[in-house]
All heavy atoms as TSV, in Angstrom:
chain	resi	resn	atom	element	x	y	z
A	1	MET	N	N	64.890	40.295	77.224
A	1	MET	CA	C	64.997	40.274	78.636
A	1	MET	C	C	64.246	41.469	79.252
A	1	MET	O	O	64.416	42.580	78.870
A	1	MET	CB	C	66.554	40.308	79.041
A	1	MET	CG	C	66.723	40.362	80.560
A	1	MET	SD	S	66.614	38.778	81.344
A	1	MET	CE	C	67.944	37.859	80.547
A	2	PHE	N	N	63.521	41.116	80.356
A	2	PHE	CA	C	62.686	42.151	80.992
A	2	PHE	C	C	63.226	42.356	82.386
A	2	PHE	O	O	63.503	41.463	83.169
A	2	PHE	CB	C	61.194	41.802	81.117
A	2	PHE	CG	C	60.560	41.624	79.744
A	2	PHE	CD1	C	60.488	40.328	79.017
A	2	PHE	CD2	C	60.061	42.732	79.080
A	2	PHE	CE1	C	59.992	40.225	77.794
A	2	PHE	CE2	C	59.477	42.526	77.848
A	2	PHE	CZ	C	59.342	41.288	77.146
A	3	GLN	N	N	63.394	43.600	82.746
A	3	GLN	CA	C	63.898	43.935	84.118
A	3	GLN	C	C	62.745	44.636	84.743
A	3	GLN	O	O	62.056	45.506	84.347
A	3	GLN	CB	C	65.114	44.897	83.913
A	3	GLN	CG	C	66.286	44.229	83.312
A	3	GLN	CD	C	67.493	45.208	83.149
A	3	GLN	OE1	O	67.277	46.318	82.880
A	3	GLN	NE2	N	68.640	44.604	83.214
A	4	VAL	N	N	62.639	44.300	86.058
A	4	VAL	CA	C	61.472	44.756	86.879
A	4	VAL	C	C	62.120	45.621	87.958
A	4	VAL	O	O	63.149	45.131	88.763
A	4	VAL	CB	C	60.621	43.626	87.561
A	4	VAL	CG1	C	59.658	44.238	88.540
A	4	VAL	CG2	C	59.980	42.896	86.485
A	5	TYR	N	N	61.656	46.907	88.149
A	5	TYR	CA	C	62.195	47.801	89.225
A	5	TYR	C	C	60.965	48.242	89.941
A	5	TYR	O	O	59.867	48.338	89.587
A	5	TYR	CB	C	62.791	48.999	88.551
A	5	TYR	CG	C	64.087	48.796	87.738
A	5	TYR	CD1	C	63.939	48.495	86.395
A	5	TYR	CD2	C	65.368	48.812	88.330
A	5	TYR	CE1	C	65.021	48.341	85.619
A	5	TYR	CE2	C	66.358	48.636	87.538
A	5	TYR	CZ	C	66.205	48.388	86.230
A	5	TYR	OH	O	67.347	48.167	85.394
A	6	THR	N	N	61.287	48.638	91.226
A	6	THR	CA	C	60.354	49.399	92.155
A	6	THR	C	C	60.938	50.746	92.347
A	6	THR	O	O	62.179	50.905	92.323
A	6	THR	CB	C	60.074	48.749	93.453
A	6	THR	OG1	O	61.355	48.634	94.227
A	6	THR	CG2	C	59.361	47.298	93.345
A	7	ALA	N	N	60.134	51.776	92.546
A	7	ALA	CA	C	60.440	53.096	92.801
A	7	ALA	C	C	59.569	53.818	93.699
A	7	ALA	O	O	58.321	53.510	93.724
A	7	ALA	CB	C	60.588	53.861	91.556
A	8	LYS	N	N	60.147	54.700	94.535
A	8	LYS	CA	C	59.309	55.529	95.520
A	8	LYS	C	C	58.689	56.780	94.850
A	8	LYS	O	O	57.717	57.300	95.282
A	8	LYS	CB	C	60.095	55.949	96.690
A	8	LYS	CG	C	60.293	54.569	97.481
A	8	LYS	CD	C	60.776	55.051	98.888
A	8	LYS	CE	C	60.937	53.739	99.649
A	8	LYS	NZ	N	60.752	53.800	101.051
A	9	ASP	N	N	59.434	57.266	93.746
A	9	ASP	CA	C	58.996	58.417	93.109
A	9	ASP	C	C	59.497	58.436	91.625
A	9	ASP	O	O	59.938	57.406	91.165
A	9	ASP	CB	C	59.475	59.760	93.834
A	9	ASP	CG	C	60.908	59.798	94.045
A	9	ASP	OD1	O	61.601	59.119	93.239
A	9	ASP	OD2	O	61.378	60.333	95.026
A	10	LYS	N	N	59.340	59.482	90.949
A	10	LYS	CA	C	59.780	59.563	89.495
A	10	LYS	C	C	61.145	59.598	89.341
A	10	LYS	O	O	61.730	59.554	88.154
A	10	LYS	CB	C	59.113	60.732	88.905
A	10	LYS	CG	C	57.577	60.510	88.806
A	10	LYS	CD	C	57.001	59.657	87.869
A	10	LYS	CE	C	55.586	59.631	87.693
A	10	LYS	NZ	N	55.012	58.715	86.716
A	11	SER	N	N	62.000	59.787	90.418
A	11	SER	CA	C	63.452	59.913	90.336
A	11	SER	C	C	64.115	58.680	89.904
A	11	SER	O	O	63.739	57.588	90.370
A	11	SER	CB	C	64.057	60.365	91.736
A	11	SER	OG	O	65.406	60.306	91.698
A	12	GLU	N	N	65.120	58.707	89.016
A	12	GLU	CA	C	65.944	57.510	88.668
A	12	GLU	C	C	66.705	56.928	89.902
A	12	GLU	O	O	67.053	55.820	89.871
A	12	GLU	CB	C	66.896	57.967	87.610
A	12	GLU	CG	C	66.313	57.975	86.225
A	12	GLU	CD	C	65.841	56.692	85.511
A	12	GLU	OE1	O	66.609	55.835	85.644
A	12	GLU	OE2	O	64.831	56.748	85.097
A	13	LEU	N	N	67.083	57.887	90.778
A	13	LEU	CA	C	67.843	57.449	92.008
A	13	LEU	C	C	67.111	56.431	93.006
A	13	LEU	O	O	67.734	55.794	93.734
A	13	LEU	CB	C	68.330	58.605	92.789
A	13	LEU	CG	C	69.164	59.608	92.002
A	13	LEU	CD1	C	69.495	60.861	92.818
A	13	LEU	CD2	C	70.399	58.866	91.589
A	14	SER	N	N	65.709	56.492	92.873
A	14	SER	CA	C	65.017	55.562	93.774
A	14	SER	C	C	64.636	54.218	93.130
A	14	SER	O	O	63.982	53.431	93.852
A	14	SER	CB	C	63.652	56.261	94.263
A	14	SER	OG	O	62.829	56.268	93.166
A	15	LYS	N	N	65.211	54.007	91.945
A	15	LYS	CA	C	64.817	52.633	91.306
A	15	LYS	C	C	65.633	51.513	91.802
A	15	LYS	O	O	66.836	51.718	92.080
A	15	LYS	CB	C	65.177	52.758	89.712
A	15	LYS	CG	C	64.175	53.184	88.953
A	15	LYS	CD	C	64.469	53.369	87.438
A	15	LYS	CE	C	65.292	52.356	86.837
A	15	LYS	NZ	N	65.398	52.445	85.311
A	16	ASN	N	N	64.995	50.491	92.165
A	16	ASN	CA	C	65.694	49.295	92.740
A	16	ASN	C	C	65.273	48.108	91.888
A	16	ASN	O	O	64.094	47.775	91.736
A	16	ASN	CB	C	65.240	49.014	94.185
A	16	ASN	CG	C	65.653	50.055	95.150
A	16	ASN	OD1	O	66.830	50.405	95.109
A	16	ASN	ND2	N	64.777	50.414	95.947
A	17	LEU	N	N	66.308	47.446	91.410
A	17	LEU	CA	C	66.047	46.226	90.479
A	17	LEU	C	C	65.728	45.103	91.366
A	17	LEU	O	O	66.243	44.702	92.458
A	17	LEU	CB	C	67.453	45.803	89.768
A	17	LEU	CG	C	67.337	44.591	88.895
A	17	LEU	CD1	C	66.448	44.760	87.708
A	17	LEU	CD2	C	68.742	44.137	88.447
A	18	ILE	N	N	64.505	44.378	91.053
A	18	ILE	CA	C	64.085	43.372	91.851
A	18	ILE	C	C	64.068	42.000	91.092
A	18	ILE	O	O	63.953	40.957	91.672
A	18	ILE	CB	C	62.583	43.630	92.463
A	18	ILE	CG1	C	61.565	43.891	91.437
A	18	ILE	CG2	C	62.716	44.715	93.424
A	18	ILE	CD1	C	60.181	43.849	91.928
A	19	GLY	N	N	64.310	42.051	89.829
A	19	GLY	CA	C	64.273	40.730	89.025
A	19	GLY	C	C	64.434	41.024	87.546
A	19	GLY	O	O	64.178	42.007	87.027
A	20	GLU	N	N	64.978	39.936	86.857
A	20	GLU	CA	C	65.052	39.840	85.478
A	20	GLU	C	C	64.397	38.617	84.892
A	20	GLU	O	O	64.464	37.511	85.507
A	20	GLU	CB	C	66.550	39.812	84.930
A	20	GLU	CG	C	67.262	41.138	85.294
A	20	GLU	CD	C	68.637	41.099	84.900
A	20	GLU	OE1	O	69.340	40.054	84.936
A	20	GLU	OE2	O	69.212	42.097	84.409
A	21	PHE	N	N	63.651	38.710	83.837
A	21	PHE	CA	C	62.846	37.649	83.303
A	21	PHE	C	C	62.850	37.614	81.794
A	21	PHE	O	O	63.023	38.546	81.172
A	21	PHE	CB	C	61.346	37.878	83.743
A	21	PHE	CG	C	61.106	37.984	85.264
A	21	PHE	CD1	C	61.247	39.199	85.829
A	21	PHE	CD2	C	60.947	36.868	85.997
A	21	PHE	CE1	C	61.075	39.272	87.287
A	21	PHE	CE2	C	60.748	36.874	87.277
A	21	PHE	CZ	C	60.814	38.244	88.071
A	22	LYS	N	N	62.737	36.439	81.307
A	22	LYS	CA	C	62.645	36.194	79.810
A	22	LYS	C	C	61.364	36.556	79.344
A	22	LYS	O	O	61.201	36.882	78.135
A	22	LYS	CB	C	63.217	34.853	79.521
A	22	LYS	CG	C	64.571	34.547	79.735
A	22	LYS	CD	C	65.021	33.124	79.171
A	22	LYS	CE	C	66.501	33.026	79.459
A	22	LYS	NZ	N	67.023	31.798	78.831
A	23	GLU	N	N	60.345	36.197	80.084
A	23	GLU	CA	C	58.969	36.343	79.728
A	23	GLU	C	C	58.275	37.618	80.295
A	23	GLU	O	O	58.379	37.871	81.484
A	23	GLU	CB	C	58.127	35.111	80.024
A	23	GLU	CG	C	58.646	33.832	79.479
A	23	GLU	CD	C	58.541	33.688	77.913
A	23	GLU	OE1	O	57.593	34.319	77.402
A	23	GLU	OE2	O	59.407	33.162	77.272
A	24	TYR	N	N	57.499	38.291	79.430
A	24	TYR	CA	C	56.868	39.525	79.884
A	24	TYR	C	C	55.837	39.247	80.979
A	24	TYR	O	O	55.700	39.967	81.889
A	24	TYR	CB	C	56.102	40.081	78.615
A	24	TYR	CG	C	55.261	41.305	78.907
A	24	TYR	CD1	C	55.980	42.583	79.212
A	24	TYR	CD2	C	53.844	41.212	79.096
A	24	TYR	CE1	C	55.075	43.652	79.627
A	24	TYR	CE2	C	53.149	42.328	79.318
A	24	TYR	CZ	C	53.777	43.583	79.595
A	24	TYR	OH	O	52.858	44.628	79.979
A	25	ASP	N	N	55.088	38.064	80.893
A	25	ASP	CA	C	54.032	37.800	81.795
A	25	ASP	C	C	54.640	37.389	83.215
A	25	ASP	O	O	54.094	37.907	84.098
A	25	ASP	CB	C	53.195	36.545	81.406
A	25	ASP	CG	C	52.336	36.827	80.228
A	25	ASP	OD1	O	52.041	38.086	80.092
A	25	ASP	OD2	O	51.991	35.834	79.404
A	26	ASP	N	N	55.800	36.793	83.244
A	26	ASP	CA	C	56.505	36.637	84.497
A	26	ASP	C	C	56.956	37.893	85.141
A	26	ASP	O	O	56.955	38.065	86.287
A	26	ASP	CB	C	57.764	35.695	84.251
A	26	ASP	CG	C	57.216	34.311	83.775
A	26	ASP	OD1	O	56.141	33.770	84.079
A	26	ASP	OD2	O	58.200	33.599	83.333
A	27	ALA	N	N	57.402	38.755	84.339
A	27	ALA	CA	C	57.935	40.135	84.779
A	27	ALA	C	C	56.765	40.926	85.339
A	27	ALA	O	O	56.863	41.588	86.535
A	27	ALA	CB	C	58.538	40.890	83.640
A	28	MET	N	N	55.590	40.873	84.632
A	28	MET	CA	C	54.460	41.637	85.160
A	28	MET	C	C	53.824	41.036	86.407
A	28	MET	O	O	53.530	41.799	87.440
A	28	MET	CB	C	53.262	41.600	84.056
A	28	MET	CG	C	53.611	42.539	82.895
A	28	MET	SD	S	53.984	44.150	83.376
A	28	MET	CE	C	52.454	44.744	84.215
A	29	ASP	N	N	53.991	39.593	86.518
A	29	ASP	CA	C	53.432	39.033	87.840
A	29	ASP	C	C	54.284	39.502	88.955
A	29	ASP	O	O	53.829	39.804	90.147
A	29	ASP	CB	C	53.512	37.541	87.659
A	29	ASP	CG	C	52.458	37.068	86.898
A	29	ASP	OD1	O	51.431	37.643	86.572
A	29	ASP	OD2	O	52.427	35.746	86.397
A	30	CYS	N	N	55.645	39.514	88.805
A	30	CYS	CA	C	56.533	39.955	89.798
A	30	CYS	C	C	56.344	41.510	90.182
A	30	CYS	O	O	56.437	41.781	91.360
A	30	CYS	CB	C	58.033	39.702	89.278
A	30	CYS	SG	S	59.303	40.332	90.492
A	31	ALA	N	N	56.125	42.250	89.170
A	31	ALA	CA	C	55.897	43.711	89.377
A	31	ALA	C	C	54.798	43.954	90.123
A	31	ALA	O	O	54.830	44.768	91.189
A	31	ALA	CB	C	55.899	44.442	88.092
A	32	GLU	N	N	53.712	43.333	89.921
A	32	GLU	CA	C	52.382	43.408	90.639
A	32	GLU	C	C	52.534	43.056	92.036
A	32	GLU	O	O	51.961	43.622	93.007
A	32	GLU	CB	C	51.213	42.832	89.942
A	32	GLU	CG	C	50.935	43.635	88.597
A	32	GLU	CD	C	49.973	42.961	87.674
A	32	GLU	OE1	O	49.463	41.893	88.062
A	32	GLU	OE2	O	49.704	43.396	86.546
A	33	LYS	N	N	53.242	41.917	92.309
A	33	LYS	CA	C	53.279	41.291	93.609
A	33	LYS	C	C	54.341	42.195	94.440
A	33	LYS	O	O	54.161	42.394	95.592
A	33	LYS	CB	C	53.834	39.923	93.523
A	33	LYS	CG	C	52.724	39.006	93.113
A	33	LYS	CD	C	53.461	37.559	93.043
A	33	LYS	CE	C	52.454	36.484	92.311
A	33	LYS	NZ	N	53.063	35.226	92.214
A	34	ALA	N	N	55.218	42.824	93.785
A	34	ALA	CA	C	56.243	43.643	94.600
A	34	ALA	C	C	55.565	44.819	95.011
A	34	ALA	O	O	56.189	45.373	96.147
A	34	ALA	CB	C	57.356	43.999	93.590
A	35	ILE	N	N	54.576	45.519	94.566
A	35	ILE	CA	C	54.048	46.691	94.969
A	35	ILE	C	C	52.731	46.450	95.842
A	35	ILE	O	O	52.126	47.424	96.320
A	35	ILE	CB	C	53.803	47.700	93.902
A	35	ILE	CG1	C	52.701	47.352	92.962
A	35	ILE	CG2	C	55.106	48.089	93.286
A	35	ILE	CD1	C	52.105	48.504	92.106
A	36	GLU	N	N	52.262	45.290	95.897
A	36	GLU	CA	C	51.093	44.859	96.591
A	36	GLU	C	C	51.127	45.321	98.113
A	36	GLU	O	O	52.005	44.926	98.842
A	36	GLU	CB	C	50.892	43.500	96.538
A	36	GLU	CG	C	49.432	42.909	96.178
A	36	GLU	CD	C	49.381	41.368	96.006
A	36	GLU	OE1	O	49.592	40.664	96.954
A	36	GLU	OE2	O	49.277	40.989	94.843
A	37	GLY	N	N	50.276	46.128	98.523
A	37	GLY	CA	C	50.164	46.531	99.867
A	37	GLY	C	C	51.161	47.692	100.137
A	37	GLY	O	O	51.256	48.211	101.319
A	38	HIS	N	N	51.785	48.173	99.185
A	38	HIS	CA	C	52.714	49.299	99.376
A	38	HIS	C	C	52.245	50.511	98.502
A	38	HIS	O	O	52.647	50.651	97.326
A	38	HIS	CB	C	54.062	48.900	98.979
A	38	HIS	CG	C	54.729	47.858	99.805
A	38	HIS	ND1	N	55.204	48.047	101.026
A	38	HIS	CD2	C	54.879	46.601	99.439
A	38	HIS	CE1	C	55.686	46.894	101.422
A	38	HIS	NE2	N	55.481	45.836	100.573
A	39	SER	N	N	51.466	51.290	99.061
A	39	SER	CA	C	50.870	52.456	98.303
A	39	SER	C	C	51.973	53.453	97.984
A	39	SER	O	O	51.751	54.243	96.953
A	39	SER	CB	C	49.828	53.248	99.206
A	39	SER	OG	O	50.341	53.732	100.267
A	40	ASP	N	N	53.167	53.466	98.504
A	40	ASP	CA	C	54.192	54.501	98.148
A	40	ASP	C	C	55.166	53.920	97.140
A	40	ASP	O	O	55.917	54.759	96.570
A	40	ASP	CB	C	55.013	54.782	99.468
A	40	ASP	CG	C	55.682	53.586	100.034
A	40	ASP	OD1	O	55.133	52.500	99.992
A	40	ASP	OD2	O	56.852	53.802	100.642
A	41	LEU	N	N	54.940	52.756	96.663
A	41	LEU	CA	C	55.852	52.192	95.594
A	41	LEU	C	C	55.108	52.079	94.298
A	41	LEU	O	O	53.965	51.933	94.273
A	41	LEU	CB	C	56.310	50.719	95.956
A	41	LEU	CG	C	57.401	50.592	97.009
A	41	LEU	CD1	C	57.685	49.048	97.227
A	41	LEU	CD2	C	58.521	51.414	96.780
A	42	ARG	N	N	55.765	52.083	93.204
A	42	ARG	CA	C	55.281	51.872	91.872
A	42	ARG	C	C	56.293	50.950	91.160
A	42	ARG	O	O	57.460	50.803	91.596
A	42	ARG	CB	C	55.194	53.191	91.102
A	42	ARG	CG	C	56.414	53.938	90.740
A	42	ARG	CD	C	56.084	55.279	90.305
A	42	ARG	NE	N	57.297	55.885	89.753
A	42	ARG	CZ	C	57.693	55.950	88.419
A	42	ARG	NH1	N	57.111	55.208	87.660
A	42	ARG	NH2	N	58.873	56.465	88.205
A	43	TYR	N	N	55.822	50.234	90.178
A	43	TYR	CA	C	56.864	49.430	89.334
A	43	TYR	C	C	57.192	49.973	88.070
A	43	TYR	O	O	56.383	50.798	87.457
A	43	TYR	CB	C	56.257	47.952	89.258
A	43	TYR	CG	C	55.028	47.830	88.471
A	43	TYR	CD1	C	55.076	47.915	87.050
A	43	TYR	CD2	C	53.789	47.544	89.145
A	43	TYR	CE1	C	53.914	47.696	86.289
A	43	TYR	CE2	C	52.632	47.462	88.323
A	43	TYR	CZ	C	52.744	47.489	86.919
A	43	TYR	OH	O	51.675	47.256	86.060
A	44	ILE	N	N	58.266	49.625	87.561
A	44	ILE	CA	C	58.687	49.866	86.152
A	44	ILE	C	C	59.178	48.602	85.524
A	44	ILE	O	O	60.064	47.947	86.135
A	44	ILE	CB	C	59.736	50.973	86.102
A	44	ILE	CG1	C	59.366	52.161	86.949
A	44	ILE	CG2	C	60.196	51.295	84.711
A	44	ILE	CD1	C	60.448	53.144	87.359
A	45	VAL	N	N	58.648	48.290	84.348
A	45	VAL	CA	C	59.156	47.104	83.723
A	45	VAL	C	C	59.867	47.568	82.321
A	45	VAL	O	O	59.241	48.314	81.567
A	45	VAL	CB	C	58.024	46.174	83.296
A	45	VAL	CG1	C	58.620	44.958	82.521
A	45	VAL	CG2	C	57.361	45.599	84.487
A	46	GLU	N	N	61.235	47.204	82.237
A	46	GLU	CA	C	61.988	47.575	81.010
A	46	GLU	C	C	62.466	46.423	80.238
A	46	GLU	O	O	62.599	45.283	80.879
A	46	GLU	CB	C	63.211	48.426	81.521
A	46	GLU	CG	C	62.796	49.817	82.150
A	46	GLU	CD	C	64.156	50.441	82.563
A	46	GLU	OE1	O	65.176	49.962	82.529
A	46	GLU	OE2	O	64.055	51.577	83.058
A	47	GLU	N	N	62.386	46.674	78.913
A	47	GLU	CA	C	62.864	45.491	77.986
A	47	GLU	C	C	64.329	45.980	77.495
A	47	GLU	O	O	64.295	47.032	77.083
A	47	GLU	CB	C	61.855	45.342	76.880
A	47	GLU	CG	C	62.269	44.231	75.945
A	47	GLU	CD	C	61.243	43.935	74.788
A	47	GLU	OE1	O	60.504	44.777	74.659
A	47	GLU	OE2	O	61.341	42.789	74.275
A	48	THR	N	N	65.212	44.890	77.525
A	48	THR	CA	C	66.565	45.254	76.876
A	48	THR	C	C	66.819	44.096	75.939
A	48	THR	O	O	66.205	43.033	75.987
A	48	THR	CB	C	67.567	45.194	78.038
A	48	THR	OG1	O	67.582	43.935	78.564
A	48	THR	CG2	C	67.486	46.133	79.135
A	49	ASN	N	N	67.546	44.389	74.908
A	49	ASN	CA	C	67.861	43.453	73.900
A	49	ASN	C	C	69.442	43.143	73.909
A	49	ASN	O	O	69.909	42.504	72.937
A	49	ASN	CB	C	67.367	43.901	72.543
A	49	ASN	CG	C	67.989	45.059	72.001
A	49	ASN	OD1	O	68.769	45.734	72.698
A	49	ASN	ND2	N	67.504	45.566	70.933
A	50	GLY	N	N	70.101	43.611	74.773
A	50	GLY	CA	C	71.551	43.370	74.993
A	50	GLY	C	C	72.276	44.339	74.293
A	50	GLY	O	O	73.587	44.333	74.373
A	51	CYS	N	N	71.839	45.424	73.559
A	51	CYS	CA	C	72.589	46.438	72.984
A	51	CYS	C	C	73.019	47.404	74.046
A	51	CYS	O	O	72.346	47.665	74.936
A	51	CYS	CB	C	71.700	47.183	71.923
A	51	CYS	SG	S	71.453	46.052	70.393
A	52	VAL	N	N	74.193	48.117	73.737
A	52	VAL	CA	C	74.641	49.172	74.755
A	52	VAL	C	C	74.822	50.482	73.997
A	52	VAL	O	O	75.082	50.342	72.838
A	52	VAL	CB	C	76.006	48.680	75.481
A	52	VAL	CG1	C	75.721	47.442	76.274
A	52	VAL	CG2	C	77.058	48.361	74.511
A	53	ASP	N	N	74.877	51.479	74.756
A	53	ASP	CA	C	75.205	52.865	74.216
A	53	ASP	C	C	76.562	53.067	74.154
A	53	ASP	O	O	77.508	52.178	74.629
A	53	ASP	CB	C	74.277	53.859	74.935
A	53	ASP	CG	C	74.631	54.068	76.344
A	53	ASP	OD1	O	75.734	53.555	76.815
A	53	ASP	OD2	O	73.880	54.804	77.054
A	54	SER	N	N	77.072	54.274	73.793
A	54	SER	CA	C	78.471	54.652	73.800
A	54	SER	C	C	79.099	54.726	75.138
A	54	SER	O	O	80.434	54.600	75.315
A	54	SER	CB	C	78.708	56.003	73.080
A	54	SER	OG	O	77.960	57.005	73.714
A	55	TYR	N	N	78.385	54.689	76.249
A	55	TYR	CA	C	78.885	54.626	77.557
A	55	TYR	C	C	78.909	53.266	78.122
A	55	TYR	O	O	79.329	53.059	79.322
A	55	TYR	CB	C	78.093	55.487	78.548
A	55	TYR	CG	C	78.069	56.918	78.159
A	55	TYR	CD1	C	76.896	57.568	77.507
A	55	TYR	CD2	C	79.214	57.878	78.228
A	55	TYR	CE1	C	76.909	58.826	77.095
A	55	TYR	CE2	C	79.135	59.096	77.943
A	55	TYR	CZ	C	78.057	59.675	77.320
A	55	TYR	OH	O	77.987	60.957	76.909
A	56	GLY	N	N	78.565	52.285	77.363
A	56	GLY	CA	C	78.473	50.975	77.932
A	56	GLY	C	C	77.282	50.594	78.683
A	56	GLY	O	O	77.190	49.439	79.195
A	57	GLU	N	N	76.249	51.416	78.753
A	57	GLU	CA	C	74.968	51.260	79.517
A	57	GLU	C	C	73.980	50.372	78.655
A	57	GLU	O	O	73.923	50.675	77.377
A	57	GLU	CB	C	74.386	52.512	79.900
A	57	GLU	CG	C	75.272	53.400	80.694
A	57	GLU	CD	C	75.159	53.106	82.151
A	57	GLU	OE1	O	74.103	52.736	82.621
A	57	GLU	OE2	O	76.239	53.383	82.857
A	58	LEU	N	N	73.267	49.450	79.177
A	58	LEU	CA	C	72.241	48.780	78.425
A	58	LEU	C	C	71.184	49.809	78.023
A	58	LEU	O	O	70.918	50.633	78.676
A	58	LEU	CB	C	71.643	47.772	79.290
A	58	LEU	CG	C	72.213	46.332	79.197
A	58	LEU	CD1	C	71.481	45.399	80.259
A	58	LEU	CD2	C	72.177	45.734	77.969
A	59	ILE	N	N	70.783	49.530	76.785
A	59	ILE	CA	C	69.662	50.390	76.258
A	59	ILE	C	C	68.453	49.648	76.612
A	59	ILE	O	O	68.133	48.525	76.298
A	59	ILE	CB	C	69.712	50.531	74.710
A	59	ILE	CG1	C	71.087	51.224	74.403
A	59	ILE	CG2	C	68.574	51.333	74.171
A	59	ILE	CD1	C	71.361	51.385	72.806
A	60	ALA	N	N	67.583	50.313	77.401
A	60	ALA	CA	C	66.277	49.806	77.945
A	60	ALA	C	C	65.125	50.636	77.378
A	60	ALA	O	O	65.202	51.831	77.346
A	60	ALA	CB	C	66.394	49.620	79.443
A	61	THR	N	N	64.025	49.984	77.197
A	61	THR	CA	C	62.711	50.661	76.764
A	61	THR	C	C	61.698	50.225	77.861
A	61	THR	O	O	61.475	49.055	78.253
A	61	THR	CB	C	62.310	50.093	75.412
A	61	THR	OG1	O	63.272	50.441	74.485
A	61	THR	CG2	C	61.111	50.881	75.078
A	62	VAL	N	N	61.102	51.374	78.478
A	62	VAL	CA	C	60.060	51.105	79.381
A	62	VAL	C	C	58.857	50.496	78.636
A	62	VAL	O	O	58.315	51.108	77.641
A	62	VAL	CB	C	59.603	52.409	80.123
A	62	VAL	CG1	C	58.429	52.132	81.124
A	62	VAL	CG2	C	60.857	52.907	80.988
A	63	VAL	N	N	58.298	49.293	79.140
A	63	VAL	CA	C	57.273	48.702	78.375
A	63	VAL	C	C	56.061	48.679	79.359
A	63	VAL	O	O	54.842	48.454	78.868
A	63	VAL	CB	C	57.472	47.232	77.967
A	63	VAL	CG1	C	58.609	47.300	76.819
A	63	VAL	CG2	C	57.954	46.465	79.102
A	64	ALA	N	N	56.128	48.814	80.678
A	64	ALA	CA	C	55.010	48.923	81.618
A	64	ALA	C	C	55.437	49.716	82.797
A	64	ALA	O	O	56.589	49.697	83.212
A	64	ALA	CB	C	54.512	47.659	82.041
A	65	GLU	N	N	54.463	50.436	83.335
A	65	GLU	CA	C	54.724	51.382	84.495
A	65	GLU	C	C	53.424	51.600	85.258
A	65	GLU	O	O	52.416	51.811	84.614
A	65	GLU	CB	C	55.350	52.577	83.956
A	65	GLU	CG	C	55.902	53.490	85.021
A	65	GLU	CD	C	56.633	54.735	84.353
A	65	GLU	OE1	O	56.617	54.846	83.045
A	65	GLU	OE2	O	57.121	55.540	85.158
A	66	SER	N	N	53.542	51.517	86.549
A	66	SER	CA	C	52.213	51.752	87.430
A	66	SER	C	C	52.089	53.180	87.632
A	66	SER	O	O	53.206	54.021	87.465
A	66	SER	CB	C	52.273	50.936	88.627
A	66	SER	OG	O	53.343	51.349	89.527
A	67	ASP	N	N	50.915	53.696	88.062
A	67	ASP	CA	C	50.814	55.037	88.278
A	67	ASP	C	C	51.165	55.475	89.672
A	67	ASP	O	O	51.254	54.752	90.496
A	67	ASP	CB	C	49.316	55.479	88.134
A	67	ASP	CG	C	48.888	55.233	86.640
A	67	ASP	OD1	O	49.742	55.499	85.704
A	67	ASP	OD2	O	47.716	54.842	86.357
């Protein structure tokens, strides 16, 4: 599962989930469209496999990120 976020800066507090996708290509299309025309936004695409840590939080790995 791929989760797409937008963020205004490098802070975790500014991350907004905009979608979840099964396919990487679909997630990337959504991410690129989400920041189109918004120079202050960047995207983050994370992959999860359903595993959780000791706090019950999903373990996610960043697979793509805009500059």
